[in-house]
C-alpha angles and dihedrals in degrees: 000000000000140000128212130185134170141187133187122259131184105297090343143027147243121245124187125193132186111199112206119191145158115283090234091069120104120256115280121248112236121243120283136174111262127193108210126168092338094309125109118217141165121224140155113225137226111245094217104047107008096240126117143228093212135033130168123190131210091264087065096250116140127200117196127183130202126181116251099226098173091060092045089056092057106116090207093058113095114214114247120264114241090003121210122221113264087214089075092064101073090046094051093044092049089053092047106027094173092057116114112224089228087073090066127082092265093170087070094056128079115235118293148166114231122192126192116196125180142150116294114353098344095116123119139151130210129194121199112190095181093267110036132037115212130177141197140188128234094258088060094055114097094204134019091237134087124188136172135186136185090204121070086337103189095047096043093050093047092050091052093046091050090051089051090051089054088066089069128226117328098005117209123247089252090055091050092050090054090046091056090054096045128118129203130243087224091065140291092275088071098044124105085234091055131199129172134157091263103029144021146171104288100187146353115221124192119196116195116186111190134174095278108009144046115216125187119191114193123193116186114207125228115264135177110297093006136076120229094254126213126304111257125207120207122188139187135168117264113240123217092216 
C-alpha cells in the first residue's frame, strides 16, 4: 500500500514516497540523522517496530521498501518461521550499500519490493516473492513509478500507473508532487493519496540528493485523533566516499 516515484536532478535525483499503512499502527517517527557503523543516514522510523520503509545514506544512495502483497496472498506460500521485520532491510542496505540482498536470510522475510536509487547509474530493484529473488536495472523499468496495494491490488496499481502515464514523458518535480497528493474518481482507496476505513497514506517523504547535500522533507498526513503535523526538513552533507 505504497507509491514511489523518482526523477533525475543535476548530479542527483528526487525520490518521493507515499507510505500507506493500517490505521491501527503507531504514529511514525519523523526522519533524523543516524550515525551507524561509521555511516551517516537519514530515515523515518516505524512506531511499532523501529524499522523503516526508506533510508538514504551520506553517499546519496536511497533504499526504499514496499510490501509485495500479491505474493503474500499466494495460498501456496508458507509464511516464514521466526520472521524478521522487513523494516530492517533499508537500514542495513543504507549502511552497507554494496551488499546484495541475497546475502541476507531472505527465507525469514515476508515478500517485498526493494528499490535502490543513487546518483548516476546506481539504480536497481529487487523482488522477493518468498521463494525467489529477482532483480532489474532502471533501463528495464517501463515507468519510473512503483505502487502496491493490499486492496484490489491489480486494479489499484493499474489506476495509479495510468495516472502517472497521464503526466507525460519525463514529468517535472511539480507534477510528481501533485501526483503523490492525487485522489481517484473511483474512490479514495484507489488514489495515490489513499484513504480507506482500515488504512490510509500516513506520510509523504521527498528525498532530494544534490551535488553537496542530502535533504529529506517529511509530511505526516492527518489521521483519526491526530493532526497531520508540520513538514520537517532534515539535511546532511553528501559524502564523496
